[in-house]
N, C-alpha and C positions, 0 to 999 in steps of 0.2 A: 203542824201545818194549820190546823183549824183555828187554834188560838191566835197565832200570828196574823192570819188573814182577818180574823174577827177584830183584832185591835187596830191593825194598820190600814185596813181597807174598808171593812164593813162599817165600823163605827164612824169614820168621817163621812161616809155616804149617808148613813141614817141621820146623823146630826144635820148635815146640809139639807136633806130632804125635809127635816122637821122645821128648819129655820127659813127655808126659801119662800114659802108662801107669804110670810110677813115682809120679807125683803122685797118681794115682787109687788106687794100691796103698797109699800112706801116708796117704790121705785128707786131704791138704793140699798147697797150692802156690800160687805167685804167678807170673803171666806179665805182663810189662809191655812193651807194644809202643810204639815211638817213631813217632808220627804227625806231622802238620803241619796248619796252618790250610789248606793247599792241599787237604786232604781234604774240606773243607766250603765253600771259597770258590774260585770259578773264577779262574785266573790265565792270562792270554793267553800263548800260546806254551809252556805247560807241561802239555799234555794227558796225556802218559804219567805224569808225576810226580803230577799231581792224581788221575788214575784209580787209580794204585797206592796212594796214601794214602787215598782214599775207600774202596777195596776193603779196605784194612787196618782202617779204622774198623769196617766191617761184619763183617769176620772176627773182630775183637775182641769185638763184641757177641754173635756166634753162639757163640764159644768160651765166653764168660762164661755164656751161657744153658745150653749143653750140659754144661759142667763144674762149674757152681756147685753142683750136687747132690753133688759129690765134695769140696766145700770148697776148690775151686780158684778163686782170684780172678784175673780177667783184666781188664786195663785198658790204655788207651792214653794216652800223655802227649804234649803238644805243647811241645817245648822253646822 
């Protein structure tokens, strides 16, 4: 659980937080998170993975809402 959330949710959050000040300063930027269908569809035996990707999807929406005013585009893709 801890490792999966650290890789799939905490790391994208910390990276975006580190990069955002410069993007805000230059008034532009793009953040692309790598999500999964598991973030919206339940998969038996994949609780940690699905939770991490569901969290990443919501994190993406919140960052897009908060940073859109600074011309920073935030999206998630499902490979």
